[in-house]
C-alpha positions as CSV (number, residue, x, y, z in Angstrom):
1,M,-0.1,0.0,-0.1
2,Y,1.6,3.5,-0.9
3,N,1.4,6.3,1.3
4,K,0.2,9.1,-1.2
5,G,-0.9,12.5,-0.3
6,R,-4.5,13.5,-2.7
7,E,-2.0,15.7,-5.0
8,E,0.2,12.7,-5.4
9,M,-2.3,10.6,-6.8
10,T,-2.9,10.0,-10.6
11,P,-6.3,11.1,-11.6
12,K,-7.5,7.1,-12.0
13,E,-6.6,6.9,-8.3
14,R,-8.3,10.1,-7.2
15,M,-11.1,8.9,-9.2
16,T,-11.4,5.4,-7.7
17,F,-10.4,6.7,-3.9
18,D,-13.6,9.0,-4.5
19,V,-16.0,7.2,-5.7
20,L,-14.9,4.2,-2.8
21,V,-15.1,6.9,-0.1
22,A,-18.5,8.0,-1.4
23,L,-19.5,3.9,-1.1
24,N,-18.3,4.0,2.3
25,Q,-20.2,6.8,3.4
26,E,-23.4,5.3,2.0
27,M,-22.5,1.9,3.8
28,H,-22.2,4.0,7.1
29,R,-25.5,5.6,6.5
30,R,-27.4,2.5,5.4
31,L,-25.8,0.8,8.5
32,I,-24.4,-2.4,6.0
33,R,-21.3,-4.3,5.7
34,V,-19.0,-4.9,2.9
35,K,-20.2,-8.5,3.1
36,E,-23.9,-7.3,2.3
37,V,-22.3,-4.8,-0.5
38,F,-20.6,-7.7,-2.0
39,Q,-23.7,-9.9,-2.5
40,A,-25.9,-7.2,-3.6
41,L,-23.1,-6.1,-6.3
42,D,-22.7,-10.0,-7.0
43,T,-25.3,-10.1,-9.1
44,D,-24.6,-13.5,-11.1
45,C,-23.6,-15.0,-7.6
46,S,-20.3,-16.0,-9.2
47,G,-17.8,-15.1,-6.1
48,T,-16.8,-12.2,-7.7
49,I,-17.5,-8.9,-9.0
50,D,-16.7,-7.3,-12.7
51,P,-17.1,-3.8,-14.1
52,N,-20.5,-4.1,-15.2
53,E,-21.6,-5.4,-11.6
54,L,-19.9,-2.7,-10.0
55,L,-21.7,0.1,-12.4
56,S,-25.1,-1.1,-11.6
57,G,-24.2,-1.8,-8.2
58,L,-22.9,1.9,-7.5
59,A,-26.1,3.4,-9.0
60,T,-28.0,1.5,-6.5
61,Y,-26.2,3.1,-3.8
62,N,-25.9,6.5,-5.4
63,C,-22.2,6.5,-5.9
64,N,-22.2,6.3,-9.7
65,V,-21.5,10.1,-10.2
66,Y,-17.9,11.8,-10.4
67,E,-17.3,15.5,-11.0
68,G,-20.4,15.9,-12.1
69,R,-20.8,12.8,-14.9
70,E,-22.2,9.5,-14.7
71,L,-19.6,6.9,-14.6
72,T,-18.9,4.4,-17.3
73,L,-17.6,1.0,-17.9
74,L,-14.4,2.5,-18.9
75,D,-14.3,4.2,-15.3
76,M,-15.0,0.8,-13.6
77,V,-12.3,-1.0,-15.4
78,H,-9.6,1.7,-14.4
79,L,-11.5,1.4,-10.9
80,M,-10.3,-2.3,-10.6
81,E,-6.9,-2.0,-12.5
82,T,-6.4,0.0,-9.4
83,V,-7.9,-2.0,-6.3
84,D,-7.8,-5.9,-7.7
85,D,-4.8,-7.3,-6.1
86,N,-4.4,-10.4,-8.4
87,F,-4.9,-8.5,-11.8
88,D,-7.7,-11.1,-13.0
89,G,-10.4,-8.3,-13.9
90,T,-12.7,-8.9,-10.8
91,L,-12.8,-8.2,-7.4
92,S,-13.4,-11.0,-4.6
93,L,-14.8,-10.4,-1.4
94,K,-11.4,-10.2,0.4
95,E,-10.5,-7.5,-2.4
96,L,-13.4,-5.4,-1.8
97,N,-13.1,-5.8,2.1
98,D,-9.3,-5.0,1.8
99,I,-9.9,-1.9,-0.1
100,M,-12.7,-0.5,1.7
101,T,-11.2,-1.0,5.1
102,R,-8.3,1.2,3.5
103,V,-10.7,3.4,2.8
104,H,-12.3,3.5,6.0
105,M,-8.7,4.0,7.6
106,A,-8.0,6.8,5.3
107,V,-11.2,8.5,5.9
108,A,-10.6,8.4,9.6
109,N,-6.9,9.3,9.5
110,N,-7.8,12.3,7.3
111,K,-10.1,13.7,9.6
112,R,-7.1,13.6,12.1
113,S,-4.8,14.9,9.3
114,T,-5.8,16.2,6.2
115,K,-2.4,16.1,4.8
116,R,-1.8,12.3,4.1
117,S,-3.8,9.5,3.0
118,T,-2.7,5.7,3.4
119,F,-5.3,4.9,0.5
120,L,-3.3,3.0,-2.2
């Protein structure tokens, strides 16, 4: 995991971070856990989330807009390239849990200090 400030993130990393922060906030608002989100996103019950499932699922959680525009399938591919640990083009429950834990920690750390993020 990298220790980057927001200004050091690439545009893809910034988009990924912002979208996942929005999902994290929505999870807290709805009082749901990563496993529940994963089950909702994995619509084909394959045990993984592909870019299409992620795009549809983010709309369900009102997290499908970034910088005033609706996210696209290409955005989801870029997001997955950023967080897909084994580079298989999908997210497993473990991968989603790991990244959402990092997002949660980065948000908590940013509340204490806005200088650095430990997201990527």
